[in-house]
C-alpha positions as CSV (number, residue, x, y, z in Angstrom):
1,M,3.5,12.0,-61.2
2,K,0.6,14.1,-59.8
3,E,1.1,17.8,-60.6
4,K,1.8,19.9,-57.5
5,M,-1.1,22.3,-56.7
6,R,-0.2,26.0,-56.7
7,I,-1.5,29.0,-54.8
8,N,-1.6,32.2,-56.8
9,T,0.3,35.1,-55.3
10,G,-1.9,37.9,-56.7
11,I,1.2,39.7,-58.0
12,E,0.9,40.5,-61.7
13,N,3.3,38.4,-63.9
14,L,5.0,36.6,-60.9
15,D,3.1,33.3,-61.0
16,E,4.2,32.7,-64.6
17,K,7.8,32.8,-63.4
18,I,7.4,30.3,-60.7
19,E,5.4,27.6,-62.5
20,G,2.0,28.9,-61.6
21,G,2.4,30.1,-58.0
22,I,3.6,29.0,-54.6
23,P,3.4,25.3,-54.0
24,Q,0.3,24.5,-51.9
25,F,0.9,24.1,-48.1
26,S,4.4,25.6,-48.4
27,S,5.9,28.0,-45.9
28,V,8.0,30.7,-47.6
29,L,10.2,33.4,-46.2
30,L,10.1,36.9,-47.6
31,V,13.5,38.5,-46.9
32,G,14.6,42.1,-47.4
33,P,15.5,45.5,-45.9
34,P,12.8,47.9,-44.7
35,G,10.9,49.5,-47.6
36,S,11.7,46.7,-50.0
37,G,8.0,45.7,-50.4
38,K,7.7,42.7,-48.1
39,T,4.5,43.9,-46.3
40,T,2.9,44.9,-49.6
41,F,3.7,41.5,-50.9
42,C,1.9,39.9,-47.9
43,N,-1.1,42.2,-48.2
44,Q,-1.5,41.4,-51.8
45,F,-1.2,37.7,-51.2
46,I,-3.8,37.8,-48.4
47,Y,-6.2,39.9,-50.5
48,K,-6.0,37.6,-53.5
49,G,-7.2,34.8,-51.3
50,L,-10.0,36.9,-49.8
51,E,-11.0,37.9,-53.3
52,Q,-11.4,34.2,-54.1
53,N,-13.6,33.7,-51.1
54,E,-10.8,32.0,-49.1
55,A,-10.3,32.7,-45.4
56,A,-7.0,34.0,-44.0
57,I,-5.0,34.5,-40.9
58,Y,-2.6,37.5,-40.6
59,I,-0.1,37.6,-37.7
60,L,1.1,41.1,-37.1
61,F,4.3,42.0,-35.1
62,N,5.1,45.4,-36.5
63,A,1.7,47.2,-36.9
64,P,-1.9,47.1,-35.6
65,P,-4.6,45.6,-37.8
66,D,-6.2,49.0,-38.5
67,E,-3.0,50.3,-40.0
68,V,-2.7,47.3,-42.2
69,K,-6.3,47.7,-43.3
70,R,-5.7,51.4,-44.2
71,S,-2.5,50.4,-46.1
72,M,-4.5,47.8,-48.1
73,E,-7.3,50.3,-48.9
74,K,-4.7,52.6,-50.5
75,F,-4.4,49.9,-53.2
76,G,-8.2,49.4,-53.4
77,W,-8.0,46.2,-51.4
78,R,-11.0,46.5,-49.1
79,I,-11.5,43.6,-46.7
80,E,-14.8,44.5,-45.0
81,G,-17.0,41.4,-45.1
82,K,-14.1,39.1,-45.9
83,I,-13.2,36.2,-43.7
84,I,-9.9,37.1,-42.0
85,V,-8.6,36.9,-38.5
86,F,-5.7,39.0,-37.2
87,I,-3.4,37.8,-34.5
88,D,-2.1,41.1,-33.0
89,V,1.4,40.9,-31.5
90,Y,1.8,44.7,-31.6
91,S,-1.0,46.5,-29.8
92,W,-0.1,45.2,-26.3
93,Q,2.4,48.1,-26.5
94,V,-0.2,50.8,-27.2
95,G,-3.6,49.4,-26.2
96,G,-6.7,49.0,-28.2
97,I,-8.6,46.0,-29.4
98,E,-10.4,45.4,-32.7
99,K,-13.0,42.9,-33.7
100,D,-11.8,39.7,-35.5
101,T,-8.5,40.0,-33.6
102,Y,-6.7,37.8,-31.2
103,I,-4.4,39.9,-28.9
104,I,-1.1,38.5,-27.8
105,N,-0.4,40.3,-24.5
106,N,3.2,39.1,-24.1
107,P,5.2,38.2,-27.2
108,A,7.6,36.2,-25.0
109,D,4.8,33.9,-23.9
110,L,5.0,31.3,-26.6
111,N,2.4,29.1,-25.0
112,E,-0.2,31.9,-25.3
113,F,1.0,32.5,-28.9
114,N,0.5,28.8,-29.8
115,I,-2.9,28.7,-28.2
116,K,-4.1,31.8,-30.1
117,I,-2.9,30.4,-33.4
118,S,-4.7,27.1,-32.7
119,Q,-7.9,29.0,-31.8
120,A,-7.7,31.1,-35.0
121,I,-7.2,28.0,-37.1
122,K,-10.1,26.2,-35.4
123,E,-12.4,29.2,-35.9
124,L,-11.7,29.3,-39.7
125,Q,-11.1,25.6,-40.5
126,D,-14.6,25.2,-42.0
127,K,-14.5,28.5,-43.9
128,N,-12.1,27.7,-46.7
129,L,-8.9,28.7,-44.8
130,K,-5.9,28.6,-47.1
131,R,-3.5,31.5,-46.4
132,C,-1.5,32.9,-43.6
133,C,1.1,35.7,-43.4
134,I,3.4,36.6,-40.5
135,D,4.9,40.1,-40.6
136,A,7.6,39.9,-39.3
137,I,8.7,36.7,-37.8
138,S,12.2,38.2,-37.2
139,T,10.7,40.5,-34.6
140,L,10.1,37.5,-32.4
141,Y,13.9,37.4,-31.9
142,L,13.7,40.7,-30.0
143,Y,11.6,39.1,-27.2
144,V,12.6,35.4,-27.1
145,P,15.9,33.6,-26.8
146,K,17.2,32.3,-30.1
147,D,16.9,28.6,-29.2
148,L,13.3,29.0,-28.2
149,C,12.6,31.0,-31.4
150,A,13.9,28.1,-33.4
151,K,11.8,25.5,-31.5
152,F,8.7,27.7,-31.7
153,S,9.2,28.3,-35.4
154,S,9.5,24.6,-36.0
155,V,6.2,24.0,-34.2
156,L,4.5,26.9,-36.0
157,F,5.5,25.9,-39.5
158,A,4.5,22.3,-38.8
159,K,1.1,23.5,-37.5
160,L,0.5,25.7,-40.5
161,K,1.4,22.9,-42.9
162,S,-0.7,20.3,-41.1
163,S,-3.6,22.7,-41.2
164,K,-3.2,22.9,-45.0
165,L,-2.2,26.5,-45.0
166,T,0.2,28.2,-47.5
167,S,2.2,30.8,-45.6
168,L,4.5,33.8,-46.1
169,S,6.7,35.0,-43.3
170,T,8.7,38.2,-43.6
171,V,12.2,38.6,-42.3
172,E,14.0,41.9,-41.9
173,K,17.4,41.4,-43.5
174,D,20.3,41.5,-41.1
175,V,18.1,41.7,-38.0
176,I,18.9,38.1,-37.2
177,E,22.2,36.3,-37.4
178,A,23.2,34.2,-40.3
179,K,23.0,30.9,-38.4
180,D,19.4,31.8,-37.2
181,M,18.5,32.7,-40.8
182,A,19.9,29.3,-41.8
183,T,17.6,27.6,-39.2
184,L,14.5,29.4,-40.5
185,E,15.4,28.3,-44.1
186,A,15.8,24.7,-42.9
187,L,12.3,24.8,-41.5
188,T,10.6,26.3,-44.6
189,D,10.1,25.5,-48.2
190,G,11.3,28.6,-50.0
191,T,13.0,32.0,-49.8
192,I,12.1,35.1,-51.8
193,E,14.4,38.1,-51.4
194,L,13.3,41.6,-52.1
195,G,15.8,44.5,-52.5
196,F,17.2,47.2,-54.7
197,D,19.7,47.2,-57.6
198,P,23.0,48.5,-56.1
199,M,23.7,50.3,-59.4
200,A,20.3,52.0,-59.6
201,Y,18.8,52.1,-56.1
202,T,15.4,53.2,-57.4
203,Q,15.1,49.9,-59.3
204,R,13.4,47.2,-57.2
205,L,14.6,43.6,-57.6
206,M,13.3,40.2,-56.5
207,W,15.3,36.9,-56.3
208,I,13.6,33.5,-55.9
209,R,16.4,32.0,-53.9
210,R,14.7,28.6,-53.5
211,L,11.2,27.3,-53.9
212,K,10.1,23.7,-53.3
213,D,9.1,21.7,-56.4
214,T,10.0,24.7,-58.6
215,K,12.7,25.5,-61.0
216,P,13.1,29.3,-60.2
217,P,14.6,31.8,-62.6
218,L,18.3,32.3,-61.9
219,E,18.2,36.0,-62.8
220,A,16.9,38.8,-60.7
221,I,13.2,39.7,-61.4
222,R,12.5,43.4,-61.8
223,F,9.3,44.8,-60.2
224,T,7.7,48.1,-59.3
225,I,5.1,49.1,-56.7
226,T,2.2,50.8,-58.4
227,D,-1.3,51.7,-57.4
228,K,-2.1,48.1,-58.0
229,G,0.6,46.8,-55.6
230,L,3.6,44.9,-56.7
231,V,3.9,44.4,-60.5
232,V,6.6,42.2,-61.9
233,E,8.1,43.0,-65.3
234,K,7.3,40.4,-68.0
């Protein structure tokens, strides 16, 4: 049997626990409460690809691109000169347009959204495009009826997979209902949950709930956020 190709996460000691990384062309959900490390996980994943001369697409619902860039720079992850396109679903609220950015003027306009994603993929398809992050896909449920969210998500994940992208999509825990979460899980290839130890709230934990073609660890994985980003305990 041909060995499944893996995409490294960029997170120290994590890939060793998931058979070398995330299965190539998979769509994985990152679930957790605010402050659990989901966005930092995405930033780290994106930067690892850029560092390896890959191109990336970053879809932002909860912050403008300049804020994400500043956050990345705090960890030493400078993306100037790297090949990345942002799809900005935030700045329509506050104004302002940046270079290398596609602006979504109305989050409820799923046709516009689909067109901009297709344009971004076409722009980068000959530039070693391999990674995409969506932060946070659960925000879409604030603007669009649930049934349309499910249909759009199905089309989106299929588009990313057919374009040979490996993607991470964050979900704010408890923002969407259990049945909607179940739908998202049915459409994707894995779920990684981030959170805190209820007995010691300063201790961060990660659970690999499911991951395609991977035998994940059953126990919680301890991690910290340092000046290098997320670091998993050995």
